C-alpha positions as CSV (number, residue, x, y, z in Angstrom):
1,X,103.5,-5.9,-1.6
2,X,102.3,-7.7,-4.8
3,X,103.5,-11.3,-5.3
4,X,105.2,-13.0,-8.2
5,X,103.3,-13.1,-11.5
6,X,101.2,-16.2,-12.0
7,X,102.7,-18.8,-14.3
8,X,100.6,-20.6,-16.9
9,X,101.1,-23.9,-15.1
10,X,99.7,-22.4,-11.9
11,X,96.6,-21.1,-13.7
12,X,96.1,-24.4,-15.4
13,X,96.3,-26.2,-12.0
14,X,93.8,-23.8,-10.5
15,X,91.3,-24.3,-13.4
16,X,91.7,-28.0,-13.2
17,X,91.2,-28.0,-9.4
18,X,88.0,-26.0,-9.7
19,X,86.7,-28.3,-12.4
20,X,87.2,-31.2,-9.9
21,X,84.6,-29.6,-7.6
22,X,87.1,-27.9,-5.3
23,X,86.4,-24.5,-3.9
24,X,89.2,-21.9,-4.1
25,X,89.5,-22.1,-0.3
26,X,90.2,-25.8,-0.6
27,X,93.0,-25.4,-3.2
28,X,96.7,-25.2,-2.1
29,X,99.4,-23.9,-4.4
30,X,103.0,-23.4,-3.3
31,X,103.8,-19.8,-2.6
32,X,100.2,-18.6,-3.0
33,X,98.0,-17.5,-0.2
34,X,94.3,-18.4,0.0
35,X,93.4,-14.8,-0.8
36,X,95.7,-14.8,-3.9
37,X,94.1,-18.0,-5.1
38,X,90.6,-16.6,-4.6
39,X,91.5,-13.4,-6.4
40,X,92.9,-15.3,-9.4
41,X,89.8,-17.6,-9.5
42,X,87.6,-14.5,-9.6
43,X,89.8,-12.9,-12.3
44,X,89.5,-16.1,-14.4
45,X,85.7,-16.0,-14.0
46,X,85.6,-19.2,-12.0
47,X,83.6,-20.1,-8.9
48,X,83.5,-23.0,-6.5
49,X,81.3,-25.2,-8.7
50,X,83.5,-25.0,-11.7
51,X,81.1,-23.0,-13.9
52,X,82.3,-19.8,-15.3
53,X,79.9,-16.9,-14.8
54,X,79.1,-14.5,-17.5
55,X,78.6,-10.8,-16.9
56,X,75.2,-9.2,-17.1
57,X,74.5,-7.6,-20.5
58,X,72.4,-4.4,-21.0
59,X,69.7,-6.5,-22.6
60,X,69.5,-8.9,-19.6
61,X,69.3,-5.9,-17.2
62,X,66.5,-4.5,-19.2
63,X,64.7,-7.8,-19.1
64,X,65.2,-8.0,-15.4
65,X,63.7,-4.5,-14.9
66,X,60.7,-5.6,-17.0
67,X,60.1,-8.7,-14.9
68,X,60.4,-6.8,-11.6
69,X,57.9,-4.2,-12.9
70,X,55.5,-7.2,-13.4
71,X,55.7,-7.9,-9.7
72,X,58.0,-10.9,-9.8
73,X,60.5,-11.7,-7.1
74,X,64.1,-13.0,-7.6
75,X,62.9,-16.5,-6.8
76,X,60.1,-16.4,-9.4
77,X,62.4,-15.0,-12.0
78,X,65.0,-17.7,-11.3
79,X,62.3,-20.4,-11.5
80,X,61.1,-19.3,-14.9
81,X,64.5,-19.8,-16.4
82,X,64.2,-16.6,-18.5
83,X,67.6,-15.5,-17.2
84,X,70.7,-17.8,-17.0
85,X,71.3,-16.9,-13.3
86,X,70.3,-18.3,-10.0
87,X,68.2,-16.6,-7.4
88,X,71.2,-15.1,-5.5
89,X,72.7,-13.6,-8.6
90,X,69.4,-12.1,-9.6
91,X,68.8,-10.7,-6.1
92,X,72.2,-9.1,-6.1
93,X,71.6,-7.5,-9.5
94,X,68.3,-6.2,-8.3
95,X,70.0,-4.6,-5.4
96,X,72.6,-3.0,-7.6
97,X,69.9,-1.6,-9.9
98,X,67.8,-0.4,-6.9
99,X,64.9,-2.7,-7.8
100,X,64.8,-4.8,-4.6
101,X,61.8,-4.3,-2.3
102,X,62.5,-6.3,1.0
103,X,59.0,-5.9,2.3
104,X,57.3,-7.0,-0.9
105,X,59.7,-9.9,-1.2
106,X,59.0,-11.1,2.3
107,X,55.2,-10.9,1.8
108,X,55.3,-12.8,-1.5
109,X,57.5,-15.5,0.0
110,X,55.0,-16.0,2.9
111,X,52.1,-16.2,0.3
112,X,54.0,-19.0,-1.6
113,X,54.7,-21.3,1.3
114,X,53.8,-24.9,0.8
115,X,51.6,-26.5,3.4
116,X,49.3,-29.5,3.9
117,X,48.7,-31.8,1.0
118,X,50.8,-29.5,-1.3
119,X,53.8,-29.9,1.0
120,X,53.4,-33.7,1.2
121,X,53.2,-33.9,-2.6
122,X,56.2,-31.7,-3.0
123,X,58.2,-33.8,-0.5
124,X,57.3,-37.0,-2.3
125,X,58.3,-35.3,-5.6
126,X,61.7,-34.5,-4.1
127,X,62.3,-38.0,-2.7
128,X,61.7,-39.6,-6.0
129,X,64.2,-37.4,-7.9
130,X,66.8,-36.4,-5.3
131,X,69.3,-39.1,-6.4
132,X,69.2,-38.5,-10.1
133,X,68.3,-34.9,-10.7
134,X,69.9,-31.6,-9.7
135,X,67.9,-29.1,-7.5
136,X,67.7,-26.8,-10.5
137,X,66.2,-29.7,-12.6
138,X,63.7,-30.5,-9.9
139,X,62.5,-26.9,-9.6
140,X,62.1,-26.6,-13.4
141,X,60.1,-29.9,-13.6
142,X,57.9,-29.0,-10.6
143,X,57.1,-25.6,-12.0
144,X,55.9,-27.1,-15.3
145,X,53.0,-28.9,-13.8
146,X,52.5,-27.5,-10.2
147,X,51.5,-24.4,-8.4
148,X,52.8,-22.5,-6.6
149,X,56.2,-22.5,-8.3
150,X,59.4,-23.1,-6.4
151,X,62.9,-21.8,-6.8
152,X,66.2,-23.7,-6.8
153,X,66.9,-22.3,-3.3
154,X,63.6,-23.7,-1.9
155,X,64.3,-27.1,-3.4
156,X,67.7,-27.2,-1.7
157,X,66.2,-26.1,1.6
158,X,63.6,-28.9,1.5
159,X,66.1,-31.5,0.4
160,X,68.2,-30.6,3.4
161,X,65.3,-30.8,5.7
162,X,64.4,-34.3,4.4
163,X,68.0,-35.5,4.7
164,X,68.3,-36.4,1.0
165,X,70.3,-33.4,-0.2
166,X,73.1,-34.5,-2.5
167,X,76.6,-33.2,-2.1
168,X,78.1,-30.7,-4.4
169,X,80.4,-33.3,-5.9
170,X,77.4,-35.6,-6.6
171,X,75.4,-32.7,-8.3
172,X,78.4,-32.0,-10.5
173,X,78.5,-35.6,-11.7
174,X,74.9,-35.6,-12.8
175,X,74.2,-35.4,-16.6
176,X,72.4,-32.0,-16.3
177,X,75.3,-30.4,-14.6
178,X,77.8,-31.8,-17.0
179,X,75.8,-30.6,-20.0
180,X,75.3,-27.2,-18.5
181,X,78.9,-26.8,-17.5
182,X,80.1,-27.9,-20.9
183,X,77.8,-25.4,-22.6
184,X,79.0,-22.5,-20.4
185,X,82.6,-23.5,-20.8
186,X,82.2,-23.5,-24.6
187,X,80.6,-20.0,-24.4
188,X,83.4,-18.8,-22.2
189,X,86.1,-20.1,-24.6
190,X,84.3,-18.5,-27.6
191,X,84.2,-15.2,-25.7
192,X,87.9,-15.5,-24.9
193,X,88.8,-16.2,-28.6
194,X,86.8,-13.2,-29.8
195,X,88.4,-11.0,-27.2
196,X,91.9,-12.2,-28.1
197,X,91.1,-11.7,-31.8
198,X,90.0,-8.2,-31.2
199,X,93.2,-7.4,-29.2
200,X,95.4,-9.0,-31.9
201,X,93.7,-7.1,-34.7
202,X,94.0,-3.8,-32.8
203,X,97.7,-4.5,-32.0
204,X,98.4,-5.4,-35.7
205,X,96.8,-2.1,-36.8
206,X,98.9,-0.2,-34.3
207,X,102.1,-1.9,-35.6
208,X,101.3,-1.4,-39.2
209,X,100.6,2.3,-38.6
210,X,103.8,2.6,-36.7
211,X,105.8,0.9,-39.6
212,X,104.0,3.1,-42.2
213,X,105.0,6.2,-40.2
214,X,108.6,5.1,-40.2
215,X,108.9,4.2,-43.9
216,X,109.6,7.8,-44.9
217,X,112.5,8.2,-42.6
218,X,114.1,4.8,-43.1
219,X,113.7,4.5,-46.9
220,X,114.4,1.1,-48.4
221,X,114.5,-0.6,-45.0
222,X,110.9,0.5,-44.4
223,X,109.5,-2.6,-46.1
224,X,111.7,-4.8,-43.9
225,X,110.5,-3.0,-40.8
226,X,107.0,-3.3,-42.0
227,X,107.4,-7.1,-42.2
228,X,109.0,-7.2,-38.8
229,X,106.0,-5.3,-37.3
230,X,103.6,-7.8,-39.0
231,X,105.4,-10.7,-37.6
232,X,105.4,-9.2,-34.1
233,X,101.6,-8.8,-34.5
234,X,101.2,-12.5,-35.3
235,X,99.7,-11.8,-38.8
236,X,102.3,-13.6,-40.9
237,X,104.5,-16.5,-40.2
238,X,108.3,-16.1,-40.0
239,X,109.7,-16.3,-43.4
240,X,113.1,-17.8,-44.3
241,X,115.5,-15.2,-45.6
242,X,117.2,-16.3,-48.9
243,X,120.9,-15.3,-48.8
244,X,122.7,-15.0,-52.1
245,X,126.0,-16.8,-52.0
246,X,129.1,-14.6,-52.3
247,X,131.4,-15.8,-55.3
248,X,134.5,-14.5,-53.5
249,X,133.7,-16.2,-50.2
250,X,135.9,-19.2,-50.7
251,X,138.9,-17.1,-51.7
252,X,138.5,-14.7,-48.8
253,X,137.7,-17.1,-46.0
254,X,139.2,-20.4,-47.3
255,X,136.0,-22.4,-46.7
256,X,132.7,-22.9,-48.6
257,X,129.6,-20.9,-47.6
């Protein structure tokens, strides 16, 4: 049985909690089950790290197909930064599009393993940057000057093995994460504004058409109905009605208007 509709205050509390580095499973709201909180977080395009995720566009899917045809794996595509998604998101999209080749991916991962002097240099590189840079930043900087390239996921793995992996809350407080989160939030807000503007415009056209269809049957009141429909659509502000005083009002009712 469906629960009560979500209030605006509850949604704001959920959004604020996610921005404070809380996962949906860690958030408690009176009268809301963990499953309901998780569904609402997904409906609001929120995830545990507080960054709203954008949906894949047709252009991005085409770019992904082109990169896969070049023989690149999800990790390599993520490391290049050509698509604004992490390795897991790219891997899932490849699976949906039927582009994933498990055997090829495993072979290429084995060929890219770091060992010997390269591994030692990579570990030193990680230790020097673990406290001030996010794993994504570290992967991008390493790939600019070193081969083989590494993915964000591999950086996290080695940081964990070295015992210097920062917590999720620490990563969120780093300047790179703040800037990235702010940029994506601004894009998310702009998308919401454009979507609301389209819905408002569509609704106003529907109401104007409805009023125009009723003008013939209502006559003089048609213009008033038209204005009411426009006000309902949010196009014009509510206007004050100017009432003409009745000269016989005092005589009939015994008090001024």
